[in-house]
Each structure stands twice: as C-alpha cells, then as structure tokens.
C-alpha positions as CSV (number, residue, x, y, z in Angstrom):
1,X,115.9,63.1,122.9
2,X,118.6,64.1,125.7
3,X,120.2,67.7,124.8
4,X,123.7,67.8,126.3
5,X,124.6,71.9,127.2
6,X,127.7,73.3,127.2
7,X,130.2,73.7,130.3
8,X,129.3,77.3,130.5
9,X,125.0,76.5,130.3
10,X,126.0,74.1,132.7
11,X,127.9,76.4,134.9
12,X,125.4,79.0,134.6
13,X,122.3,76.5,135.3
14,X,124.4,76.0,138.9
15,X,124.8,79.9,139.6
16,X,121.0,80.1,138.9
17,X,120.5,77.2,141.3
18,X,122.1,78.3,143.9
19,X,121.3,81.8,144.2
20,X,117.7,80.6,144.4
21,X,118.6,78.4,147.4
22,X,119.8,81.1,148.7
23,X,116.5,83.4,148.1
24,X,114.8,80.4,149.4
25,X,116.5,80.2,152.4
26,X,116.3,84.2,153.1
27,X,112.4,84.2,152.0
28,X,111.6,81.2,154.5
29,X,113.6,83.3,157.2
30,X,112.3,86.6,157.1
31,X,108.6,85.4,156.5
32,X,108.9,84.2,159.9
33,X,110.5,87.1,161.5
34,X,107.9,90.0,160.0
35,X,105.3,91.4,161.6
36,X,103.3,92.6,158.5
37,X,100.9,90.4,156.9
38,X,101.1,91.8,153.7
39,X,104.6,90.8,153.2
40,X,104.4,88.0,154.8
41,X,102.2,86.6,151.9
42,X,104.7,88.6,149.7
43,X,107.1,86.0,151.3
44,X,105.6,83.2,151.8
45,X,104.6,83.3,147.6
46,X,108.2,83.8,147.1
47,X,109.1,80.6,149.0
48,X,106.7,78.2,146.9
49,X,107.4,79.7,143.9
50,X,111.0,79.7,144.9
51,X,110.8,75.8,145.3
52,X,109.1,75.1,142.2
53,X,112.0,77.0,139.9
54,X,114.3,75.1,142.3
55,X,112.7,72.0,140.9
56,X,113.0,72.9,137.1
57,X,116.5,73.8,137.7
58,X,117.6,70.7,138.8
59,X,115.6,69.0,136.2
60,X,117.4,71.0,133.9
61,X,120.4,69.7,135.2
62,X,119.9,66.3,135.4
63,X,118.5,66.5,132.2
64,X,120.7,67.9,130.3
65,X,123.6,68.8,132.0
66,X,127.3,67.4,131.5
67,X,128.9,65.6,134.4
68,X,131.1,68.5,136.2
C-alpha cells in the first residue's frame, strides 16, 4: 500500500532533505580540516549517519511524495 503525503508533509520532507544535505557537506568538509582525532571521529560518524538519513528521506519522498 502506497501512502500519499499531503503537500505540506512533502514540503517538510524536502526541507529536511535539504538540511541534511547541508549538514553532510559541512561535516564532510570539516572532518578533513580538523586536527583533533576525537572531533574527526565524531564528524566521520555524522557523515555516515547523515548518508543513511538522506537515503531514508529520499525513499520516503519516492514512495509517498506527491509530484511537485
């Protein structure tokens, strides 16, 4: 069963996806610049989970989003 989201829900998903992409870019960029190994590990973990979250948001949009 495919669920269609209301327009405001689809827009919220797009907004979250944009935000997560920005966070991923920032974490990825910063991880190559930092010297602290502990901070680098945190940023690397954030990149990994960020990619998973982006994939999940994209799947939600593909499976239930309306055509904008």
